[in-house]
C-alpha positions in Angstrom: 44.7 23.2 1.9 44.0 20.6 -1.2 41.5 21.6 -3.7 39.2 19.5 -4.7 38.7 17.8 -7.6 42.6 16.9 -8.3 44.1 15.5 -11.2 46.9 13.7 -12.2 49.2 16.4 -13.8 49.6 16.0 -17.6 53.4 14.6 -17.2 52.8 12.5 -14.5 50.4 10.5 -17.1 52.6 10.6 -19.9 55.5 9.9 -17.5 53.1 6.1 -16.6 51.8 6.1 -20.2 51.5 2.1 -18.6 48.7 3.0 -16.1 45.3 3.9 -16.8 44.3 8.0 -16.0 41.2 7.7 -18.8 39.5 6.3 -21.6 39.2 6.9 -25.2 35.7 6.7 -26.0 33.8 8.2 -28.8 30.4 8.4 -26.8 29.1 10.5 -24.5 30.0 8.0 -21.1 32.0 8.9 -18.1 33.4 6.0 -15.5 32.4 6.5 -11.6 34.2 4.5 -9.7 34.3 3.9 -5.9 37.7 2.6 -3.5 38.0 1.4 0.0 34.2 -0.6 0.4 32.1 -2.5 0.7 31.2 -0.7 4.1 27.4 -1.3 5.6 27.4 2.9 6.6 27.1 3.9 2.8 27.1 1.3 -0.2 23.8 0.5 0.0 23.1 4.1 -0.3 25.5 4.5 -3.4 23.3 1.2 -4.6 20.1 2.8 -4.4 21.5 6.3 -5.9 23.6 4.8 -8.5 20.0 2.7 -9.7 18.2 6.0 -9.1 19.3 7.4 -13.3 20.6 3.6 -13.8 24.6 4.3 -14.0 26.8 1.5 -12.8 30.4 1.8 -11.4 32.8 0.5 -10.6 34.3 -0.3 -6.8 38.0 -0.8 -5.9 37.4 -3.3 -2.5 40.0 -3.5 0.0 39.9 -7.3 1.0 39.3 -6.9 4.5 36.2 -5.4 4.1 35.2 -8.2 1.3 35.7 -10.2 4.4 34.0 -8.3 6.9 30.5 -8.0 5.1 30.1 -10.0 2.4 26.3 -9.4 2.3 27.5 -6.4 0.8 30.0 -6.9 -1.5 26.8 -9.5 -3.3 24.5 -6.5 -3.6 27.4 -4.8 -5.8 28.1 -8.0 -8.0 23.6 -8.2 -8.0 23.0 -4.9 -8.9 25.8 -5.4 -11.7 28.9 -3.2 -11.0 32.1 -3.9 -11.8 34.8 -4.6 -8.8 38.2 -3.9 -8.9 41.2 -4.7 -6.4 42.3 -2.5 -3.4 44.6 -4.7 -1.3 43.5 -5.8 1.7 44.6 -3.2 4.1 45.2 -0.5 2.2 48.9 -0.1 1.7 51.1 2.4 1.1 53.0 1.5 -2.1 55.4 3.9 -2.1 56.3 2.6 1.7 55.4 -1.0 1.2 58.2 -4.2 -0.1 57.2 -5.6 -3.4 56.5 -9.0 -2.4 54.0 -7.6 0.2 51.8 -5.8 -1.4 51.2 -8.2 -4.4 50.8 -10.9 -1.8 48.1 -8.5 -0.3 46.4 -7.9 -4.2 46.2 -11.7 -4.8 45.3 -12.0 -1.1 42.0 -9.8 -2.0 42.0 -11.5 -5.5 41.6 -14.6 -4.3 38.5 -13.3 -2.1 36.9 -11.6 -5.2 37.2 -14.8 -7.2 35.1 -16.7 -4.1 31.6 -14.8 -5.5 32.7 -13.5 -9.1 34.9 -13.8 -12.0 37.8 -10.9 -11.1 38.1 -8.2 -14.4 41.4 -8.6 -12.2 41.6 -4.5 -12.2 44.5 -2.9 -9.6 44.0 1.0 -8.2 46.9 1.4 -5.0 45.4 3.2 -2.3 46.4 7.1 -2.2 47.6 6.1 -6.1 50.6 5.2 -5.2 53.0 2.8 -6.3 55.9 1.9 -7.9 57.7 0.7 -11.2 58.8 -2.7 -9.0 54.9 -3.4 -8.2 53.4 -2.3 -11.4 56.0 -4.6 -13.5 55.4 -7.8 -11.2 51.1 -6.9 -11.3 51.7 -6.9 -15.0 53.5 -9.7 -15.2 50.3 -11.4 -13.1 48.0 -10.0 -15.8 46.6 -7.1 -14.0 45.1 -3.6 -15.5 46.8 -0.3 -12.8 43.7 1.9 -12.6 44.1 5.6 -11.5 41.6 8.5 -12.0 41.1 11.8 -14.0 39.6 13.5 -11.2 39.1 12.7 -7.4 36.7 14.4 -5.6 38.1 14.6 -2.1 34.5 13.4 -0.9 37.1 11.6 2.2 38.5 15.2 3.3 37.2 17.3 5.9 37.7 20.1 5.2 36.2 19.7 1.1 33.6 22.3 0.4 30.9 21.2 -1.9 29.3 22.9 -4.0 32.4 23.5 -5.5 33.2 20.6 -6.3 29.9 19.7 -7.5 30.1 22.8 -9.6 34.1 21.6 -10.5 33.4 18.7 -11.7 29.8 19.4 -13.4 31.6 21.9 -15.8 35.2 20.2 -16.4 33.9 15.8 -16.4 33.9 15.2 -19.9 33.8 12.1 -22.4 35.7 9.0 -20.9 36.9 10.2 -17.6 37.6 7.9 -14.3 36.1 9.7 -11.5 36.9 8.9 -7.7 34.5 8.4 -4.6 34.8 6.8 -1.9 31.8 4.6 -0.4 33.7 4.3 3.1 32.1 5.9 6.7 35.1 8.6 6.5 33.1 10.2 3.6 30.1 9.6 3.4 28.6 12.6 4.7 30.1 14.3 1.5 29.4 11.7 -0.6 25.6 12.5 0.4 25.7 16.1 -0.6 27.4 15.8 -4.1 26.7 12.5 -5.8 22.8 13.0 -5.8 23.1 16.2 -7.9 26.2 14.5 -9.2 24.1 11.8 -11.2 21.3 14.2 -11.8 23.9 16.8 -13.3 25.0 14.0 -15.4 22.8 11.7 -16.4 20.6 15.1 -17.3 23.4 16.6 -19.7 23.3 12.7 -21.2 26.3 10.8 -20.2 26.3 7.2 -20.0 27.6 5.7 -16.7 30.2 2.9 -17.8 31.8 -0.3 -16.6 36.2 -0.6 -16.9 
């Protein structure tokens, strides 16, 4: 059984130096990210919770959900959060031909551009992406962003109290943290996010945009 939160091994980070796992920072700042939305089941709640501590976050959205829930996508932008690309249908890069993968990214990017100027930041679903896909995305000026720590909020076996304690203990300045604004993660997210936001806020952390 996976014990969350999970981090990428140091050797993977070293060998994948062209990808962003964390941001070097001299300030006390961390980077909250949310994947797989927008979703009417949880995204508006996330926005409310972030607003309570005046936190900003970056939402890596699926094209299919932007298309289905444009008003919620607009809410993310209107609240001055960042938005990034997460493919159209949540593709597994290891199981998808490169040309098809890039087409989905571009399809989603075109949707984003209908609402706001794109940051051209991309997160591969599952963290799975091939060297060929990375090369093509880099050639199109995308920054590929992974994470320092993933909360595991999507897991049915999550011990939410342990996750809160671990993330409070091990999160440091510059870390990129992953949560999910999806129906599947909603129950766990509602248990862990308010506690983490309050805890980090009390510790004096600011919440930056990628």
